[in-house]
Steps between C-alpha positions, in 0.01 A plus 500: 500500500597861464414805700526869435576761763206371706287182500226698320679458167364225278175307498193546715532304826256416777512846662757689291405699194778393269650753261294816461544821305710734718251775420245312709696577818507871418131500407400327827701751703369804309135409429416261782717686755673181614828524684799303369450257787134448406592439136769248601259319732236484227741367237671251735214373713159582347554440128567199281264206494347614828378823334400328175319199647448570867754230597864423435436125524528354148309185603200716587537709185518191277200346677296817452607530137393140440165580659453789255538780758420817302667724760850383412706742293819308434758483226431211266758327286432465133613206290819694420561545874463878478316630807193709440246640741150370472195645669160331504241667281756657268583385153869397526545555128510293183848356565425378852559138596191286540 
């Protein structure tokens, strides 16, 4: 595995955001009036799968996905293994995997 300056670099984890646009940090501080500590706490402890699915437990997420839980908003892998975001009720596009 590799890591950037912090463990936030890379893929979405259970509670960590993964790589985000650096402008997001500035926007959160300016428009949402979050302190640097609040932004760090959000990105390190309240993001990732927990924010996307309400849990960081992949067993629970996979069970809910198998049950057709429409509240899940998770990245889905296409046949070419390129991640794309899929939201229920939205047309994912003509080139989306079945």
